[in-house]
C-alpha positions in Angstrom: -16.8 163.9 -1.6 -13.5 162.4 -2.8 -14.5 162.6 -6.4 -17.6 160.4 -6.0 -20.1 163.1 -6.8 -20.5 161.7 -10.3 -20.6 158.0 -9.3 -23.7 156.0 -8.7 -23.9 154.4 -5.3 -23.9 150.6 -5.3 -25.8 150.6 -2.1 -28.0 153.0 -0.2 -29.7 152.1 3.1 -32.2 154.7 4.2 -34.0 155.4 7.4 -33.1 151.9 8.7 -34.7 151.0 12.1 -34.8 147.9 14.0 -37.0 147.2 17.1 -36.5 144.2 19.4 -38.8 143.4 22.3 -38.2 146.4 24.7 -35.1 147.6 22.7 -34.8 150.1 19.8 -31.5 148.8 18.2 -31.5 151.2 15.3 -33.2 154.6 14.6 -33.3 156.0 11.2 -29.8 155.0 10.2 -28.5 155.8 6.7 -25.5 154.3 4.8 -24.2 155.0 1.3 -21.6 152.8 -0.3 -19.8 153.4 -3.7 -18.1 151.0 -6.0 -14.3 150.8 -5.3 -14.2 152.1 -1.8 -13.5 150.9 1.6 -16.1 152.3 3.9 -15.4 151.7 7.5 -18.2 151.4 10.0 -17.2 152.4 13.6 -19.0 152.8 17.0 -18.9 151.4 20.5 -20.1 147.9 21.2 -23.9 148.0 21.2 -24.0 151.1 18.8 -25.8 149.1 16.2 -23.1 148.1 13.7 -23.8 144.4 13.8 -27.6 144.9 13.6 -27.2 147.2 10.5 -25.0 144.6 8.8 -27.4 141.7 9.7 -30.2 143.6 8.0 -28.0 144.1 4.9 -27.1 140.3 5.0 -30.8 139.2 5.4 -30.2 137.8 8.8 -32.6 140.5 10.4 -35.6 142.1 8.8 -35.7 146.0 9.2 -38.9 147.7 10.6 -41.6 148.9 8.3 -40.8 152.0 6.3 -37.1 151.3 5.8 -35.5 151.4 2.3 -32.6 149.6 0.6 -31.4 150.4 -2.8 -28.9 148.5 -4.9 -27.7 150.2 -8.1 -30.5 152.7 -7.7 -33.2 150.1 -7.5 -35.3 149.4 -4.4 -34.9 145.9 -3.1 -36.3 143.6 -0.6 -33.8 141.6 1.5 -35.9 138.9 3.2 -33.3 136.4 4.0 -29.5 135.5 3.5 -30.2 133.9 0.1 -31.8 137.0 -1.3 -28.8 139.1 -0.1 -26.5 136.8 -1.8 -28.5 136.9 -5.0 -28.3 140.7 -4.8 -24.5 140.5 -4.6 -24.0 140.9 -0.9 -21.5 138.8 1.0 -20.6 139.0 4.7 -17.6 137.6 6.5 -18.1 137.4 10.1 -15.5 137.5 12.8 -16.4 133.8 13.5 -16.1 132.3 10.1 -19.0 130.2 8.8 -17.0 127.2 7.3 -17.4 123.4 7.7 -14.0 122.2 8.7 -14.6 118.7 7.6 -15.2 119.7 3.9 -12.7 120.7 1.3 -12.1 124.3 0.2 -14.2 123.8 -3.1 -17.0 122.1 -1.1 -17.2 125.1 1.2 -17.1 127.6 -1.5 -19.9 125.8 -3.4 -21.8 124.9 -0.3 -25.6 125.3 -1.1 -25.0 125.8 -4.7 -23.2 122.7 -5.8 -22.6 121.7 -9.5 -24.1 118.4 -10.5 -23.9 115.7 -13.2 -27.2 114.2 -12.8 -27.5 113.1 -9.3 -23.6 113.3 -8.7 -21.8 116.3 -7.4 -19.3 117.5 -10.1 -16.4 117.9 -7.8 -13.8 118.3 -10.6 -15.7 121.2 -12.2 -16.1 122.8 -8.8 -12.4 122.5 -8.1 -11.5 123.7 -11.5 -13.7 126.9 -11.0 -12.2 127.4 -7.5 -8.6 127.1 -8.7 -8.6 130.2 -10.7 -10.1 132.3 -7.9 -7.6 130.9 -5.4 -4.8 131.8 -7.7 -6.1 135.2 -8.2 -6.1 135.7 -4.4 -2.7 134.4 -3.9 -3.8 131.5 -1.8 -1.1 128.8 -1.0 -3.5 125.9 -0.8 -5.5 123.8 -3.3 -9.3 123.4 -3.8 -9.3 119.9 -2.5 -7.5 120.9 0.8 -9.6 120.0 3.9 -10.5 123.3 5.6 -9.6 122.0 9.2 -5.9 122.0 8.0 -5.9 125.7 7.2 -4.9 128.6 9.4 -7.4 131.3 10.3 -5.9 133.6 7.7 -6.3 130.9 5.0 -9.9 130.2 6.1 -10.7 133.9 5.5 -9.4 133.5 1.9 -12.0 130.7 1.5 -14.7 133.1 2.7 -13.6 135.8 0.3 -13.2 133.1 -2.6 -16.8 132.2 -1.9 -18.0 135.7 -2.1 -16.1 136.3 -5.4 -17.5 133.0 -6.9 -21.0 134.4 -6.1 -20.2 137.5 -7.9 -20.5 139.6 -4.8 -20.1 143.4 -5.4 -20.7 144.3 -1.8 -18.4 142.7 0.8 -18.9 143.3 4.5 -15.9 142.3 6.8 -16.5 142.2 10.5 -13.3 142.5 12.7 -11.4 140.4 10.2 -8.0 141.0 11.8 -8.8 140.0 15.4 -7.3 136.4 15.1 -4.5 137.4 12.7 -0.8 138.0 13.2 0.7 141.3 12.0 2.1 139.5 8.9 -1.3 137.9 8.1 -3.0 141.3 8.6 -0.6 143.0 6.1 -1.4 140.3 3.6 -5.1 140.7 4.2 -4.8 144.5 3.7 -3.1 144.0 0.4 -5.9 141.8 -0.7 -8.6 144.4 0.4 -6.8 147.1 -1.6 -6.7 144.8 -4.6 -10.4 144.0 -4.4 -11.2 147.7 -3.8 -9.1 148.6 -7.0 -11.1 146.0 -8.9 -14.3 147.8 -8.1 -15.7 145.9 -5.2 -17.4 148.0 -2.5 -16.2 146.9 1.0 -17.8 147.7 4.4 -15.0 147.3 7.0 -16.0 147.0 10.7 -13.2 147.5 13.1 -12.4 149.0 16.6 -8.8 149.4 15.6 -7.8 153.0 14.8 -4.6 152.0 13.0 -6.6 149.8 10.5 -9.3 152.6 10.0 -6.5 155.1 9.0 -4.7 152.6 6.8 -7.7 151.3 4.7 -10.4 153.7 4.8 -11.8 156.0 2.0 -14.6 157.1 4.3 -15.7 156.3 7.8 -19.3 156.3 9.2 -20.0 156.3 12.9 -23.0 155.0 14.9 -23.8 155.7 18.4 -26.6 154.3 20.6 -28.4 153.0 17.5 -28.2 156.3 15.6 -26.2 157.5 12.7 -23.8 160.3 13.8 -22.0 161.2 10.6 -19.4 160.3 8.0 -15.9 161.4 7.6 -13.8 161.6 4.4 -10.2 160.2 4.6 -8.7 163.7 4.8 -11.0 164.5 7.8 -9.9 161.5 9.9 -8.4 162.0 13.4 -8.5 160.1 16.6 -10.0 163.1 18.4 -12.9 163.5 15.9 -13.6 159.7 15.7 -13.5 159.3 19.5 -15.8 162.2 20.0 -18.3 160.9 17.4 -18.3 157.4 18.9 -18.7 158.3 22.6 -20.2 161.7 22.5 -17.4 163.1 24.7 -13.7 163.6 24.8 -11.8 160.8 26.6 -9.1 162.6 28.4 -6.2 160.5 29.5 -7.0 157.7 26.9 -3.7 155.9 26.3 -2.0 158.5 28.6 0.4 157.5 31.3 3.1 159.6 33.1 6.2 157.4 32.9 8.0 158.8 35.9 10.1 156.6 38.4 8.1 156.0 41.5 8.9 154.5 44.9 7.5 150.9 44.4 5.5 149.4 47.1 6.3 146.0 48.6 6.7 143.0 46.2 3.5 141.3 45.9 4.5 138.7 43.3 8.0 137.1 42.9 8.7 134.9 40.0 11.9 133.0 39.8 13.0 130.9 37.0 9.7 129.7 35.9 9.8 127.6 32.7 7.8 124.9 30.9 10.6 123.1 29.0 9.0 124.1 25.6 8.0 127.5 25.0 8.9 129.5 28.1 12.6 129.7 29.2 13.5 130.3 32.7 11.9 133.6 33.6 12.2 135.8 36.7 10.6 139.1 37.7 9.0 141.1 40.5 5.6 142.9 40.7 5.1 145.6 43.3 2.0 146.6 45.1 0.3 149.4 43.2 2.3 148.8 40.0 0.9 148.1 36.6 3.6 145.9 34.8 3.3 145.5 31.1 4.5 142.3 29.3 5.0 143.0 25.6 6.2 141.0 22.7 5.4 139.7 19.2 2.8 137.1 18.5 4.3 133.7 19.7 6.8 135.4 22.0 5.5 133.3 24.9 3.6 136.0 27.0 0.3 134.1 27.5 2.2 130.9 28.1 4.2 132.6 30.9 1.1 133.9 32.5 -0.6 130.6 32.4 2.4 129.0 34.0 2.4 131.6 36.9 -1.3 131.0 37.3 -1.1 127.2 37.3 -3.2 126.8 34.2 -0.3 124.9 32.5 2.3 122.7 34.2 5.8 124.2 34.8 8.8 122.1 35.2 10.8 124.6 37.2 10.6 127.8 39.0 9.3 129.2 42.4 6.6 131.8 43.1 6.1 134.0 46.2 3.2 136.2 47.1 3.9 139.0 49.5 7.1 137.3 50.5 5.7 133.8 51.3 6.4 130.9 49.0 3.3 129.4 47.4 2.7 126.0 45.8 0.7 126.7 42.6 -0.4 123.4 40.9 -3.6 124.6 39.5 -5.7 127.7 39.1 -7.5 127.1 42.3 -4.3 127.2 44.2 -3.5 130.5 42.5 -7.0 132.0 43.4 -6.6 130.8 47.1 -3.2 132.5 47.1 -4.8 135.9 46.1 -4.0 135.7 42.3 -6.5 135.9 39.5 -6.0 135.7 35.7 -8.3 137.2 33.0 -7.9 135.0 30.0 -7.4 136.3 26.4 -10.2 133.9 25.2 -13.2 135.2 27.2 -15.7 133.2 25.2 -13.8 129.9 25.1 -12.2 129.9 28.6 -13.7 132.8 30.6 -17.4 133.1 30.4 -20.4 130.8 30.6 -22.3 132.2 27.7 -25.5 130.4 28.4 -25.6 131.6 32.0 -26.9 135.0 33.3 -24.8 138.0 34.1 -25.6 137.5 37.7 -24.5 133.9 37.7 -21.3 134.8 35.8 -20.3 137.4 38.3 -21.1 135.1 41.4 -19.7 131.9 40.1 -16.4 132.2 42.2 -18.0 134.0 45.2 -21.3 132.3 45.8 -19.9 129.7 48.3 -18.8 132.6 50.4 -22.3 133.6 51.5 -24.2 130.2 50.9 -26.7 129.3 53.6 -26.3 126.2 55.7 -26.6 123.1 53.7 -25.1 124.7 50.7 -28.2 126.6 49.6 -27.3 129.7 47.5 -28.1 133.2 48.9 -29.8 134.7 45.8 -30.4 138.0 47.6 -26.7 138.5 48.1 -26.0 137.3 44.6 -28.4 139.9 43.3 -26.8 142.5 45.4 -23.4 141.6 44.3 -24.3 141.5 40.6 -26.1 144.9 40.7 -23.3 146.5 42.4 -20.9 145.2 39.8 -23.2 146.5 37.0 -23.2 149.9 38.6 -19.5 150.2 39.5 -18.2 148.8 36.2 -20.9 150.6 34.2 -22.0 147.3 32.5 -24.6 148.1 29.8 -27.4 145.5 30.5 -31.2 145.8 31.1 -30.8 143.6 34.1 -28.6 140.9 35.8 -30.7 138.0 34.6 -29.8 138.7 30.9 -27.6 135.8 29.4 -24.0 137.1 29.1 -23.7 135.7 25.6 -26.2 138.3 24.5 -23.9 141.3 25.6 -21.4 143.2 23.4 -17.7 142.3 23.7 -16.9 145.2 26.1 -19.7 144.4 28.4 -18.8 140.7 28.4 -15.2 141.7 29.3 -16.4 143.8 32.2 -18.6 140.9 33.5 -15.6 138.6 33.5 -13.5 141.2 35.1 -16.1 141.9 37.8 -16.1 138.2 38.7 -12.3 138.3 39.2 -12.6 141.4 41.4 -15.2 139.7 43.7 -12.2 137.6 44.7 -10.4 140.6 46.1 -7.1 139.6 44.5 -3.7 140.9 45.5 -2.3 140.1 42.1 -4.3 140.6 38.9 -3.0 139.3 35.5 -4.9 140.7 32.5 -4.3 139.0 29.1 -5.3 141.1 26.2 -7.9 143.0 28.4 -9.3 145.1 25.6 -9.4 142.6 22.7 -12.5 143.2 20.7 -13.6 146.1 22.8 -14.7 149.4 21.7 -13.0 152.7 22.6 -15.4 153.8 25.3 -15.2 150.4 27.0 -11.4 150.5 26.8 -11.4 153.8 28.6 -13.5 152.2 31.4 -11.2 149.2 31.6 -8.2 151.5 31.9 -10.0 153.5 34.7 -10.5 150.2 36.5 -6.9 149.2 36.1 -5.6 152.6 37.4 -8.0 152.4 40.4 -7.0 148.9 41.3 -3.2 149.9 41.3 -4.0 152.9 43.4 -5.7 150.6 45.9 -2.5 148.5 46.2 -3.3 145.7 43.8 -0.4 144.5 41.6 -1.5 144.4 38.0 0.1 142.7 35.0 -1.1 143.6 31.5 -0.3 141.5 28.6 -1.2 143.3 25.2 -0.4 143.0 21.5 -1.4 146.7 21.2 1.8 148.7 21.7 -0.2 152.1 22.4 -2.1 150.2 25.1 1.1 148.9 26.8 2.8 152.4 26.6 -0.3 154.1 27.8 -1.2 151.9 30.8 2.1 150.4 32.2 4.5 151.9 34.8 7.2 149.4 33.7 7.4 147.0 30.8 9.1 143.6 30.3 9.5 142.4 26.8 9.6 138.8 25.6 11.2 137.2 22.6 11.1 133.6 21.7 10.1 132.6 25.1 12.6 134.7 27.0 12.4 137.9 28.9 14.9 140.1 27.1 14.6 143.5 28.5 13.0 146.0 30.8 11.8 149.5 30.1 10.6 152.3 32.5 11.0 152.3 36.2 14.7 152.7 37.1 15.9 150.8 33.9 17.0 154.1 32.4 15.1 153.3 29.1 11.9 155.1 28.1 8.7 153.2 27.4 8.1 153.9 23.8 6.6 151.8 21.0 10.0 151.9 19.2 12.0 150.7 22.3 9.6 147.8 22.7 9.9 146.8 19.0 13.7 147.0 19.2 13.7 144.4 22.0 10.8 142.2 20.8 12.5 141.9 17.3 16.1 141.9 18.6 16.9 145.0 16.5 18.4 146.6 19.4 20.9 145.4 22.0 19.2 143.2 24.8 19.4 144.2 28.3 22.4 142.3 29.9 20.2 141.4 32.9 16.7 142.2 34.0 16.7 144.3 37.0 14.7 141.8 39.0 16.4 138.7 37.6 17.7 136.2 40.2 
């Protein structure tokens, strides 16, 4: 047990169950956490990870008969304040900070120091300064939070936990909004906190992070505890099998062999925005999965938005199936047979307060509306139920609000909406961001089926294994420019190393892109 047999657990959660109306979210789940360890919690979306952590944080109350022990003593966590008083701090993926307040005001929010009726700001800032220095923060206690980056705001959350003398720190998908450099700095800080004796529960879908940080990994599936692996026992096969209950053959697996491309379905020539994206040209063929890779800030999303008409371009021409098209806005693109799955599904993709049915039908409802513009709800229900079945969306019924679904199921709802348009060109921007392994496998299956049906698919992803494992051909961007091609007939293999060479400029750029004008 990694030398922990003689150590006293800081946390024991025993036989934790949670029932919502009509749903058993957790069934007799147990979790043991020791001081000075990073204990990762994994499972598909909907497995119960968030519910378990919300019980620990006091946001939910467990069913009767459940037990929570801290330092060997039975405790009752009946709200967020009682959790904080017991030394539990949770940093959610969506940070709970007030942007208009200063760093010190956020750290002390709800427990401000006072001189009589006045808030003692100087004393608060002085106390925060030492913690920020200890964390290596490059900002001051009187800095307004709205001026900070996401990575810096995470430090504010961690500082708040440390000031509250937290001994148990829960981090929920903390690297999702971070660059690779910011992620490295966060990992260094996590290791430092672990070495100082803090017990950390780390929730993530990313295998690389789990391998790098974890002392132990516990897995949940369908609301039940599956098991715990020690660091020496970790492997992708064992984790995947525990999470989904089966082997996922073909996961991240693609045969990169030259094939006779179909007709060109999308031709992009010298598209640019005059700011980030330099004149860019390429072709996409029917039945092809074309990856676009590059480092954060390379201009991949910006290029996709220019092609789709979401942002204004200053130059360039676009053809679909050999015919010039004038794309001034997304509606022009959709009418031309092109759809775009945004990387920001919550902010720019889904209507979170609308039902699954309405989200799926929003682009297709006018197609079968009755005279006078009356919606055909029978057809809408049929379309939604078919999408739920075909894409294996886990939802009780189509009338559930999409905001209540897990990330993977939200992504499949958004994808099903786009597929109802029956596109000839599908652009997928970070299609599996925040999605569990099982849902990733389903999304890859959908991508392959679309390609086999003749749709041209563009996949933009920051995960190199995903690009390598899904794309027939890869274009690499650096500083707003397409700098090289891999796969196809380029003569260069699609590997993580070759992508990084082009993305960083470490290797020699391609003299010309094969499709360049």
